[in-house]
N, C-alpha and C positions, 0 to 999 in steps of 0.2 A: 504494500500500500504506500502510495506516495505520501511523504510528509512535507506539505507545503511546496511540492514540486521538486524535492531533492532526493526522495527515497527511491527504493526499488519499486518497479512497477510490475514485476513478474506475476504477482498474485492476481492482478486485475485482468490478465490476459486469459485466465481460465474461466470456463463457464461454471455456474453453480452446480453443485452436486444434486442428485435427485431428491434427497430428503434429508431432514435434520433429525438429530437425536431426540427421542421422546423425552419430555420433561417429567421429572418425578411428580407424583400427585401429592403436592403439599401446598399450603396456603402461601400466596404471594405476600412478602413483607416489603412494603413500600419504603423507599429511602426517604429520609427527612432532610430538612434544611441543615441540621447539625451534621449529618453524615457528609453532605457535599461541602459544607464550609470547612470541615476538618480535612477532607481529602484534597480539596482544591482551594487553598487559601487565597490564591490570586484572583479568583472569580468574584466580581463585584456582587454585593448582596442583592441588588435589584435584578440583575441578570440571572442569578441563581434561582430566585423565586419564580422568574418567568419560565425557566427551563425545566424545573423539577417536575411539574405535572406531566409534561410531554415525555420526559425520560421514564418516569414510572409507568405511564400508559404503554409505552413501547415495550418495555421489558416484560410487563404483565402479558401483553399480547403475544410476545414471542417466546414465552417459557423460560426467560432468564430469571429464575425464581428461587435460587438457593444462594447462600452466602458465597460459595465458591464460584458460581456462574456470574453473580453480580460483581464480585471482586475482579475477576478476570476481564469482564466486559468494561467495567469502569476504568480499569487501569489502561486498557488499550485506547479507549476513546479519549481519556484525559490526556494521554501523550499525543495522540494524533491531532487533537484540536487545541493543544496548548491550554488545557483546563477550560474548554468550551468557549474560548475567546475567538476562535476562527472556525466558521462553518463553510468557508470557501477558500480553496487553495490560493495562496498568495501569488504564485507564478501565473503567467498568462495562459498556460495550457498549450502553447505553441509546440512544446515538445511532444504532444500526443497527436499532432497533425498527421493524417494518413497512417495511423496505427491500425491496420486492418485487424490485428488480434484483439483490439478493443472495440471493433465495429465502426471505427472512424473512417468512413469511406467518402465523405463529402467535404469539399473545402469549408474550412471554419469549424469542423467538428472538434478539433483539439481544444479550442477555447470554449466552445459551446458545451462540451461535456467534460470539462476539467473537474478536479476533485471538489465535492461538496458534501455537506453533512459532517457529523463528528467523526466518521470513519473515512470520509472523503472517497465515495464511490466515483469511479472515473470511466469514461468511454461510453459511446452510444449503446453498446450491447448491454452494459450493466444498468444504464438508465432505463433501457427498455425492459429488461428482465425484472428489475425492482418495481417499475411501474405496473407491470402485469401482475406481479404478486400482490401488490398493495392496492390494485384497482385505481391507479392514478396514471394520468398521461404525462409521465416524466420525460418521455422522449421529445415531446413537443413543448414541454414546459420545464426544462432542466433546472432552472433557478429555484424551483420549489423545493429541491433537495436541500437547499441552504436554510429553509425555514424550519424552526424547531419542531413544529407539529409533524413535519414530513421527514426531516433529517434524522431524528432518532429512529424512526421506523425503517429508513433505508439502512441504517447501521445494524439494526436487529435483523433485517432481511439478509444483509451480507453475512452476518454472524451465523445465522441458521442455515443459509445456503451452503456454507462450508462445514457444517456439523461441528461447530466450535464448542458447543455445550459438552460434547463427548470428551474433549480434551480438558475442559474446565472441571468436569466431574472427577477426572483422574489427577488433577493438579499439574497437568502438562502445559505449563504456561509458555515455555519456550516454543512448543509446537504451535501454539496459537499465534505467537509473535511471527513465526516463520510464515504461517498461512496468510496473515494480514500484510506483512511487510515484504515478504519474498526473501527475507534474510533476517538479520538481527540489528538493524539500524535502531539506535535509541534504546538498546537493551537495558542499560542501567536505569534510565528513566522509567521505562515500562515496569521493570522489576520492582523499583522503589514504590511506585503507585500500587502495584499488586500486593506487596507485603503490608503496606499501610491499610489498604482496603480490607484485606483478610482480617487484620487485627480489629479494625473498626466494626466490621459486620459480625464478628464473632461475639461482640459484647451483648 
C-alpha cells in the first residue's frame, strides 16, 4: 500500500480474494473517544469526534470485532493516514498513470484514482471493486473515498478482501503489514501502534 505516494504498490496490483475470514460470534465493542485520543494523540479533538462514529460503523459492518482485529486494523490505518490526518494521498498520482495492473487504462486515471481513505485504496480496479461491494459508484465518483463515511468502509473492504482478520486472529501482524504495504515500509511505526492498541483494548 502506498504511503502518501512513496511506499510499495505491489499489494494494490492484486485482485481481492474470494472471501474473508468469518468473524467470531461475539458482541461488537465500540471504540471510545478515550481509546482514539490515547492511540492517536496528534489527532485534533474535533476531528476525532467527527470520525469515530464512521470508524465504529465500518468495523461493526465488516466483522472487525475483537481486540486483536481492532488493534491490528487501527495500527495499520493510523500509520497509513498519519493518525487520520490524511485521507488523500499527498502525491499527484502521476506515478500510477497507465498502470494496467491497477486498471488505469485511460489518460488521467493515475491522478483520478490515487490513494484515498485511511488505507489509501489506489487504481481504477480497486475503486470499482470496492464500489461494487459497498453498492457505491466509486469508479465515477472516486473522491468519495476520501470522505469519512465512505473511506472507513473502503478500508474495511480492503481488509476483508485480503482475509486480514485471519492473520489478526493469529497475531501475525507482520503478515498483515506485508499484505497492505507489499513489504515492511514503516514497520517500526506500525508495530508501535499495534502494541499500544493491544494494551489499550485489553483493558
